[in-house]
C-alpha positions in Angstrom: 54.2 -51.8 189.2 52.0 -49.1 190.2 53.3 -47.0 187.2 51.9 -49.3 184.6 48.3 -48.2 184.0 45.8 -49.9 181.4 46.2 -46.8 179.5 49.8 -47.8 178.8 49.0 -51.3 178.2 46.8 -50.2 175.7 49.4 -48.9 173.8 52.5 -50.7 172.1 55.8 -51.7 174.0 58.7 -50.9 171.8 62.2 -52.9 172.1 65.2 -50.5 171.3 68.3 -52.5 170.1 71.7 -51.2 169.3 75.3 -51.8 169.1 77.9 -49.3 168.6 80.0 -50.8 165.8 79.7 -53.6 163.1 82.6 -55.4 165.2 80.3 -55.7 167.8 77.4 -56.9 165.8 79.7 -59.5 164.4 81.4 -60.7 167.8 79.3 -59.3 170.8 76.7 -62.0 170.4 75.7 -62.3 173.9 75.0 -58.3 174.1 72.7 -59.0 171.2 71.1 -62.2 172.4 70.4 -60.4 175.7 68.7 -57.4 173.9 66.5 -59.8 171.5 65.3 -61.3 174.9 63.7 -58.0 176.1 60.2 -58.7 174.3 59.9 -61.6 177.0 60.4 -59.0 179.7 57.8 -56.4 178.1 55.3 -59.3 177.9 55.9 -60.2 181.8 55.1 -56.4 182.3 51.5 -57.1 180.9 52.1 -56.0 177.0 50.9 -58.2 174.3 51.9 -56.0 171.4 55.6 -55.9 171.6 57.4 -54.3 168.6 61.4 -54.5 167.9 63.6 -51.5 166.6 66.6 -52.8 165.5 67.8 -50.4 162.6 70.7 -48.9 164.5 72.8 -52.3 165.0 76.1 -50.9 164.1 75.6 -47.3 165.0 77.3 -45.1 167.6 74.5 -43.5 169.9 76.9 -40.2 170.1 75.0 -38.3 167.9 75.2 -39.4 164.6 72.3 -40.1 162.4 69.9 -42.8 163.7 67.2 -44.0 161.7 65.6 -46.4 164.4 66.3 -43.8 167.1 64.3 -41.4 164.5 61.7 -44.0 164.0 61.2 -44.6 168.0 60.8 -40.7 168.3 58.4 -40.6 165.7 55.9 -43.5 167.4 56.3 -41.7 170.7 55.0 -38.4 169.5 52.0 -40.2 167.8 51.3 -41.6 171.4 51.4 -45.2 169.8 54.3 -46.1 172.4 53.2 -47.1 175.8 56.7 -48.1 177.1 60.4 -48.3 175.5 62.5 -51.2 176.9 66.1 -51.6 176.7 68.6 -53.3 178.7 70.5 -50.0 179.9 70.3 -46.0 179.3 73.5 -46.2 177.1 71.4 -48.3 174.5 69.1 -45.3 173.8 71.3 -42.6 173.6 75.0 -41.7 174.4 74.9 -37.8 174.4 72.6 -35.4 176.3 70.6 -33.9 173.5 69.1 -37.3 172.4 68.4 -38.3 175.8 66.8 -35.5 176.8 64.8 -35.0 173.9 63.3 -38.7 174.6 62.8 -38.0 178.3 60.9 -34.8 176.9 58.6 -36.8 174.5 57.9 -39.4 176.6 57.1 -37.1 179.5 54.6 -35.3 177.0 52.8 -38.4 176.2 53.1 -40.5 179.1 55.5 -43.2 177.9 57.5 -44.9 180.2 61.1 -46.1 180.0 62.0 -49.6 181.4 65.4 -51.2 181.6 66.7 -54.3 183.9 66.6 -52.1 186.4 63.2 -51.1 187.0 60.4 -49.2 185.4 60.7 -45.2 185.2 57.8 -42.4 184.2 59.5 -39.4 183.1 56.4 -37.1 184.5 57.3 -38.1 188.0 60.2 -35.5 189.5 62.1 -38.2 191.1 62.2 -40.8 188.1 63.0 -37.8 185.8 65.9 -37.0 188.0 67.0 -40.5 188.3 66.7 -40.7 184.4 68.9 -37.6 183.8 71.7 -38.8 186.0 72.0 -42.4 184.1 72.3 -40.4 180.6 74.7 -37.8 182.2 76.7 -40.9 183.4 76.2 -42.9 180.3 77.8 -39.8 178.2 80.4 -39.2 180.9 81.5 -43.1 180.9 81.9 -43.1 177.1 83.8 -39.9 177.2 86.2 -41.2 179.5 86.4 -44.5 178.0 87.2 -43.0 174.8 89.9 -40.8 176.3 91.4 -43.8 178.2 91.6 -46.0 175.2 93.0 -43.2 172.8 95.5 -42.2 175.4 97.0 -45.8 175.7 96.9 -46.4 171.9 99.1 -42.9 171.6 101.4 -44.2 174.0 101.7 -47.4 172.1 102.3 -45.7 168.9 105.1 -43.3 170.5 107.1 -46.5 171.0 106.5 -47.6 167.6 104.7 -50.5 168.7 100.8 -49.9 167.5 99.8 -51.5 164.3 96.0 -51.4 163.5 96.7 -52.7 160.2 99.8 -54.2 158.4 100.7 -52.6 154.8 100.9 -55.1 152.0 104.9 -56.3 151.6 104.8 -56.5 155.9 104.2 -59.1 158.3 103.5 -58.7 161.9 105.9 -60.4 164.3 104.5 -60.8 167.7 102.4 -57.9 168.9 104.5 -55.1 168.3 107.0 -55.7 165.6 106.7 -55.8 162.0 109.4 -57.1 159.3 109.3 -57.5 155.3 107.1 -60.3 154.0 109.1 -63.8 153.3 107.3 -63.9 150.0 109.7 -62.8 147.4 106.6 -62.2 144.9 105.2 -59.5 146.9 108.8 -58.0 147.8 109.6 -58.2 144.0 106.5 -56.7 143.0 106.8 -53.6 145.2 110.4 -53.3 144.5 109.2 -53.1 141.0 106.9 -50.3 141.4 109.7 -48.0 142.9 112.5 -48.8 140.2 109.5 -47.9 137.4 108.6 -44.6 139.1 112.4 -43.7 139.3 112.7 -44.4 136.0 109.3 -43.0 134.6 108.9 -40.2 137.2 104.9 -40.4 137.0 102.5 -42.4 138.8 100.4 -42.5 135.9 103.0 -43.9 133.6 103.8 -46.4 136.0 100.1 -47.5 136.0 99.7 -47.8 132.5 102.6 -49.9 131.9 101.9 -52.0 134.7 98.5 -52.5 133.1 99.9 -53.1 129.4 102.4 -55.6 130.7 99.8 -57.2 132.7 101.7 -57.0 135.9 99.5 -58.0 138.9 100.3 -56.4 142.4 99.2 -57.9 145.9 96.2 -56.9 147.5 94.7 -57.8 151.0 91.5 -59.4 151.3 89.8 -60.6 154.1 87.4 -63.4 154.3 86.6 -66.9 156.6 89.9 -67.6 156.4 91.3 -64.0 157.9 93.9 -62.1 155.7 94.6 -63.3 152.3 96.9 -62.0 149.3 95.0 -61.8 146.0 96.7 -61.0 143.0 94.7 -58.3 140.7 95.8 -55.6 138.0 96.2 -52.4 140.0 94.2 -49.5 139.5 95.6 -45.6 139.8 94.8 -45.2 143.7 96.9 -48.8 144.4 100.2 -47.5 142.9 99.9 -43.9 144.3 99.4 -45.2 147.8 102.1 -47.8 147.4 104.6 -44.5 146.4 103.3 -42.3 149.0 103.3 -44.5 151.8 106.1 -43.6 154.5 106.1 -47.5 155.9 107.9 -48.1 152.5 110.5 -46.2 153.3 111.4 -47.7 156.9 109.2 -45.1 158.9 106.7 -45.7 161.6 103.9 -43.2 161.3 100.7 -42.4 163.5 98.3 -39.9 162.7 98.5 -39.4 159.2 94.9 -39.1 158.7 92.1 -37.2 161.1 88.2 -36.5 161.3 86.2 -33.6 161.0 82.9 -32.9 162.9 79.9 -31.4 161.2 76.5 -30.6 162.0 73.9 -31.8 159.2 70.3 -31.7 159.6 70.7 -31.1 163.3 73.1 -34.0 163.4 76.8 -34.7 164.3 78.5 -36.0 161.4 82.0 -37.2 161.4 84.3 -37.3 158.0 87.2 -39.2 158.5 90.0 -40.1 156.5 91.4 -36.3 155.6 94.9 -36.1 155.1 97.2 -34.0 157.4 100.2 -31.9 156.9 103.2 -33.9 157.9 104.0 -31.4 160.8 100.9 -32.8 162.3 101.4 -36.4 162.6 101.3 -37.6 165.8 104.2 -39.7 165.5 107.0 -40.4 163.1 109.9 -42.7 163.6 112.5 -42.9 160.8 114.9 -45.9 160.2 111.8 -48.0 162.0 111.9 -51.5 160.1 113.6 -52.2 156.9 112.5 -50.3 154.0 112.2 -50.6 150.4 113.5 -47.6 149.6 115.5 -44.9 151.5 113.9 -41.9 153.3 115.7 -39.1 151.0 114.1 -41.5 147.9 111.1 -41.4 149.2 110.9 -37.5 150.0 112.2 -37.1 146.3 109.0 -39.2 145.1 107.1 -36.9 146.9 108.3 -34.1 145.5 107.9 -35.5 141.8 104.3 -36.6 142.6 103.7 -32.8 144.2 105.3 -31.3 141.1 103.6 -33.5 138.6 100.1 -32.3 139.8 98.6 -30.0 137.6 96.8 -26.5 139.0 97.2 -27.8 142.5 99.9 -25.4 143.6 101.1 -22.0 141.8 104.7 -23.5 142.1 104.2 -27.1 140.4 105.3 -27.8 137.1 102.7 -30.0 136.3 102.7 -33.5 134.3 104.2 -34.1 131.0 101.6 -33.5 128.4 101.3 -33.9 124.7 102.4 -31.2 122.3 105.9 -30.0 120.8 106.4 -27.4 123.4 109.5 -28.2 124.9 109.2 -25.7 128.0 105.7 -26.3 129.0 105.2 -25.8 133.0 108.8 -24.6 133.0 108.4 -20.9 132.5 107.3 -18.4 135.0 106.5 -14.5 134.2 109.3 -12.4 135.2 106.8 -9.5 135.5 103.7 -11.1 137.6 105.2 -14.2 138.9 102.5 -16.6 137.4 103.1 -19.4 135.5 102.8 -19.4 131.7 100.5 -21.4 129.6 101.0 -23.0 126.0 98.2 -22.3 123.6 98.8 -24.2 120.0 97.7 -23.2 116.6 98.7 -23.7 113.0 97.4 -26.1 110.4 98.4 -28.9 112.5 97.8 -27.9 115.7 101.6 -28.1 116.8 102.7 -24.6 116.4 103.3 -23.7 120.4 102.7 -20.1 122.0 103.6 -19.4 125.7 101.4 -16.9 127.1 100.7 -15.3 130.5 97.0 -14.1 131.2 96.3 -15.2 134.8 95.7 -11.2 135.4 92.9 -11.3 132.8 91.5 -14.5 134.0 91.5 -13.9 137.8 90.9 -10.1 137.9 90.0 -9.2 134.4 93.3 -7.1 134.1 95.5 -6.7 130.9 97.1 -9.7 129.6 101.0 -10.0 130.6 103.2 -11.1 127.9 103.2 -13.2 124.9 105.8 -14.8 122.7 106.0 -17.6 120.1 107.8 -21.1 121.2 110.2 -22.5 118.6 113.2 -19.9 119.3 113.4 -20.1 122.8 112.8 -23.9 122.5 115.6 -24.0 120.3 117.8 -22.0 122.5 117.3 -23.7 125.6 117.7 -26.8 124.0 120.9 -25.6 123.0 121.7 -24.9 126.4 120.9 -28.3 127.9 122.9 -29.9 125.0 125.8 -28.0 126.1 125.6 -29.0 129.9 124.7 -32.7 128.8 127.7 -33.3 126.1 130.3 -34.4 128.6 127.8 -37.1 130.1 126.8 -38.3 126.6 129.0 -41.6 126.5 127.5 -42.3 130.1 124.0 -42.1 128.6 124.7 -44.5 126.1 125.7 -47.0 128.0 122.6 -46.4 130.6 120.5 -46.9 127.3 122.2 -50.0 126.4 121.5 -51.1 130.3 117.8 -50.2 130.4 117.3 -51.8 126.9 118.8 -55.0 128.0 116.4 -55.1 131.1 113.3 -54.0 129.3 111.8 -57.3 129.4 113.5 -58.9 132.3 110.9 -57.3 134.7 108.0 -59.0 132.8 109.9 -62.0 132.5 110.6 -62.1 136.6 107.4 -61.2 137.5 105.8 -64.3 135.4 108.3 -66.6 136.8 107.3 -66.0 140.3 103.7 -66.1 139.4 104.4 -69.6 137.8 106.1 -70.6 140.7 103.3 -69.5 143.6 100.9 -71.1 140.8 102.8 -74.3 141.1 102.8 -74.4 144.8 98.8 -74.0 144.9 98.7 -76.9 142.4 100.6 -79.0 144.7 98.3 -77.9 147.6 95.0 -78.4 146.0 96.4 -82.1 144.9 97.4 -82.5 148.8 93.7 -81.6 149.7 92.4 -83.8 147.2 94.5 -86.5 148.2 93.8 -86.5 151.6 89.7 -86.7 151.3 87.9 -89.6 151.3 86.9 -90.6 147.7 83.6 -91.7 148.7 82.8 -88.3 149.7 81.9 -87.3 146.3 80.4 -83.9 147.4 83.7 -82.8 148.6 86.0 -84.7 146.4 84.4 -83.2 143.3 84.7 -79.7 144.6 88.2 -80.2 145.6 89.1 -81.8 142.2 87.5 -78.7 140.4 89.6 -76.5 142.8 92.8 -78.5 141.6 91.6 -78.3 137.6 91.2 -74.4 138.0 94.8 -74.4 139.5 96.3 -76.3 136.9 94.6 -74.1 134.3 96.5 -71.2 135.8 99.9 -72.9 135.4 99.1 -73.8 131.9 98.5 -70.0 131.3 101.9 -68.9 133.0 103.7 -71.4 131.3 102.3 -70.0 127.5 102.9 -66.7 128.8 106.8 -67.5 129.8 107.4 -69.6 126.6 105.9 -66.6 124.6 108.5 -64.3 126.2 111.2 -66.6 125.7 110.5 -67.4 122.3 109.9 -63.6 121.1 112.7 -61.7 119.2 115.6 -60.9 121.6 115.9 -57.2 122.4 119.4 -57.0 123.2 121.3 -54.6 121.1 122.9 -55.9 117.8 126.6 -54.6 117.5 125.5 -52.1 114.9 123.0 -50.7 117.1 125.2 -50.6 119.8 127.8 -48.6 117.6 125.1 -46.3 116.3 124.2 -45.7 119.7 127.5 -44.8 121.3 127.8 -42.5 118.5 124.9 -40.5 119.2 126.1 -40.4 122.8 129.1 -39.0 121.5 127.3 -36.5 119.7 124.1 -35.3 121.3 123.0 -32.4 119.4 122.7 -34.9 116.5 120.8 -37.2 118.8 118.7 -34.2 120.1 117.5 -33.7 116.6 117.1 -37.0 115.1 113.6 -37.5 113.7 112.5 -40.3 116.1 113.5 -38.5 119.1 110.1 -37.8 120.6 109.0 -34.4 122.2 108.1 -36.3 125.3 111.6 -37.4 125.6 113.1 -34.1 125.2 110.6 -32.6 127.6 111.8 -35.3 130.0 115.3 -34.7 129.8 114.9 -30.4 130.1 112.8 -31.4 133.2 115.8 -33.8 134.8 118.3 -30.6 134.3 115.8 -27.4 134.7 113.8 -26.6 137.7 112.3 -23.0 136.4 112.8 -20.5 133.6 111.9 -16.9 134.7 111.2 -14.9 131.7 111.0 -11.5 131.1 110.4 -9.3 127.4 112.3 -6.4 127.2 112.4 -4.9 123.7 112.5 -7.3 121.3 114.3 -9.9 122.7 113.6 -12.4 126.1 115.5 -12.2 129.1 115.8 -15.6 130.6 117.0 -16.4 134.3 117.6 -20.6 134.2 117.3 -22.3 137.4 119.2 -25.8 137.1 118.6 -28.5 139.4 121.2 -28.3 142.2 121.0 -24.4 142.5 123.1 -23.1 139.7 121.6 -20.1 137.7 122.4 -18.8 134.0 121.3 -15.9 132.0 120.1 -16.1 128.2 119.1 -13.5 126.1 116.9 -14.4 123.3 115.7 -12.7 120.0 112.2 -11.9 119.7 110.5 -11.3 116.2 109.6 -8.3 115.5 106.0 -7.8 114.0 105.2 -9.5 111.0 108.4 -12.1 111.2 107.7 -15.6 111.6 109.4 -19.0 111.4 109.2 -19.1 107.7 110.8 -15.7 107.0 114.0 -15.5 104.6 117.3 -14.6 106.2 117.9 -11.2 107.0 121.2 -11.6 105.2 119.1 -12.8 101.9 116.9 -9.6 102.4 119.5 -7.4 102.7 121.1 -8.9 99.6 118.0 -8.5 98.0 117.5 -4.9 99.0 121.0 -4.0 97.2 120.2 -6.1 94.2 117.2 -4.9 93.7 118.6 -1.1 92.6 120.7 -3.4 90.0 118.3 -5.4 88.3 114.7 -6.8 87.8 113.2 -9.9 89.8 113.9 -12.7 87.2 117.7 -11.6 87.3 117.6 -11.1 91.1 116.2 -15.0 91.6 118.7 -16.2 89.1 121.4 -14.7 91.3 119.9 -16.1 94.7 119.7 -19.5 93.3 123.3 -19.3 92.1 124.4 -18.1 95.1 122.8 -20.9 97.0 120.4 -19.1 98.8 116.7 -20.5 99.7 113.6 -19.3 100.8 112.4 -19.5 104.7 110.8 -22.8 103.3 113.7 -24.1 101.9 112.7 -23.7 98.7 114.5 -21.9 95.4 113.6 -18.5 94.1 111.5 -17.8 91.4 110.8 -14.1 89.9 107.2 -14.1 92.0 108.8 -15.1 95.1 111.4 -12.4 95.0 108.5 -10.0 94.2 106.7 -11.2 97.5 109.6 -10.9 99.5 110.2 -7.0 98.3 106.6 -6.3 99.0 106.8 -7.7 102.2 110.0 -6.0 103.3 108.7 -2.5 101.2 111.9 -2.8 98.9 111.2 -0.8 95.4 111.4 -2.7 92.3 114.3 -1.9 89.9 113.4 1.0 87.6 115.3 1.0 83.9 118.0 3.7 84.0 118.7 4.4 87.7 121.9 2.8 87.6 123.0 5.5 85.3 121.1 8.0 87.2 123.8 7.1 90.0 127.0 6.6 88.0 127.1 2.9 87.6 127.8 0.6 84.5 127.6 -3.0 84.4 130.7 -5.6 83.2 129.6 -5.7 79.8 129.1 -1.8 79.7 132.5 -1.2 80.8 134.0 -3.4 78.5 132.4 -1.5 75.7 133.6 1.5 76.8 137.1 0.4 77.1 137.0 -1.6 74.0 137.8 -4.9 75.6 136.2 -8.5 76.7 134.1 -8.9 79.7 136.7 -11.4 81.1 139.7 -8.7 80.6 137.4 -6.3 82.8 137.7 -9.0 85.3 141.0 -9.4 85.3 141.8 -5.6 85.5 139.6 -5.8 88.2 141.4 -8.7 89.8 144.5 -6.9 89.6 143.3 -4.1 91.3 143.6 -1.6 88.3 139.7 -1.2 88.2 137.8 -0.5 91.3 134.3 -2.5 91.3 131.8 -4.4 94.0 130.4 -7.4 94.1 128.2 -8.3 97.1 128.3 -12.2 96.3 129.0 -14.9 94.1 127.1 -14.6 90.9 125.6 -11.0 91.5 126.8 -8.3 89.1 129.9 -6.2 89.4 129.0 -2.4 90.5 131.4 -0.2 88.6 131.4 3.5 88.6 131.2 5.1 85.5 133.8 7.7 86.5 136.5 5.4 87.0 136.5 4.3 83.6 138.0 7.7 82.6 141.1 7.6 84.5 144.4 7.4 82.5 145.6 4.3 84.5 142.7 2.6 83.8 142.6 3.2 79.9 146.5 2.6 79.6 145.8 -0.7 81.1 143.3 -1.6 79.0 144.9 -0.4 75.9 147.8 -2.5 77.0 145.9 -5.3 77.5 143.8 -4.9 74.2 147.1 -4.8 72.3 148.8 -7.5 74.2 151.3 -5.2 75.8 152.6 -6.1 79.3 151.8 -3.4 81.7 154.2 -0.7 82.1 157.0 -0.8 84.8 157.3 -4.7 84.9 160.6 -5.8 85.0 160.1 -9.2 84.0 158.7 -8.3 80.6 160.8 -7.4 77.7 159.5 -5.6 74.3 161.0 -7.2 71.1 161.8 -4.8 68.4 161.2 -5.4 65.0 
């Protein structure tokens, strides 16, 4: 007791209270009571002013930030503390840095340290040595206990028997085994999530469908009654966790997440929960228990989820997005290896163009390749249809089955929810019947709960009745016949107005893994990598400079090029219309449109008299020269007696003027004019008068 001086007693006694975890705070109440009794010991030692610092309840003493400990050090440095009281050295610190800092500050200002074993003065060498040994032993004890505990956990995990928590959809059997939850509603709700992902192949789409259809998923909550299942509309992370948790594939996994330790503001900071690569997992035991899907399906789901991420990896295709571009996310530049992106333009913003400018964005270099999307989309779509055509009837049958199942999933979930709600009503009624009617405080509350559950049942019954009375979604015979027709002709089904771009994209992604494209001259060289490993090459013509999707056909341009040497624009328009030719936008021809086409393609206009300069005559001019009718000239041409050319039906005949001077042509014209049979015909006889 000689270590305590009046100077010490003039200061304040501080009782430092700490427990390492929240679980200890809630359950280790004896240790807590012992620490809160320490002020009495300080008073017995002679201190009248006793303060308690308990800000660090639930905080580890292993070096992390502790507000209570910082407050204690600040009070010691100010010289206001005469003694620091704790039940043992491990309460003050579990690491050498904090412990020796405390000893150093106490030695400088003359503060004592007291525990249940005695009183120590850090200024005395023997006490300082003993306190140093206590701190070292406390730190060593923590390290040994942690190592033993962790090795024991890993040993149990290697046998697949360690279950810290049990995922929703499973229940613990004994201490070392799990099996599927016997609750059919939980099992079928989880199975529905996996079925919908197999159908939609997108976590977000599954999440939106569940929210739109008001389908609830089970969630675990902990309260006074322990573990309890609540049903609520899912958030995105809930759906993602279900689809990526290997426990649902029947596998036991330990060590999927880890922790990182960093130093911030001179203190240790531990960040837990970051995900490890599969090769770094501590334990992976496939086929450990009954799963909701196979391991192969689980890995396929992980691949789809990874492939749907946008910008996470260079090889991911990204999820389906809005827009008309069919091959978004599938094209890869054959020159630099980067993914191609889509840019939309045009009046309606639906004209897609694929471009590779990764080098420009990342390194400030030149842009790589760029080309319009309509032609390549059309050609690749034709390749897909060609591959799918043999499976068209099967796809139609599958579509019928999917249509008939459209409302069954929703109906089944409502039926299960109603069955559980009726059970809850019965349970609430039994609780109400079991209570003493005179105990109105309890009876009133139980009656309220009973009424709340009855309201839930009524709501579910109304929802089920609405589903039952809604129009049937089964296909009519006419719809079924039309669907089978579309299955037999996939090209017609592909081009139907009701088919959305998202549907076409999903079909293409089902077959194609990636397309490598190179631009060579005026063509796109494609290498299509199909799912399954097959490859095919495709060459797509690229528009030349100045060409666009509304350009007239090349055959029409060639025809105008020749007609412009025969007649003016107005006559050319009439010829094109009679021949059934249209503009690039599908319109008929007018004089101004022919003039615009000529100007765009550098075709000179017809000049009066240029046919005569080339020695060409028209049908009417040939008839005048031979003194016969134009129809007779046509018969001469048809019979091969007069040489002439006609570009297309309705176009003028091109006749060489020199051919009209030939004797056989003139003789044939004279014979037809005089209505005499052509010479040399044995079937004709001449009557002499």
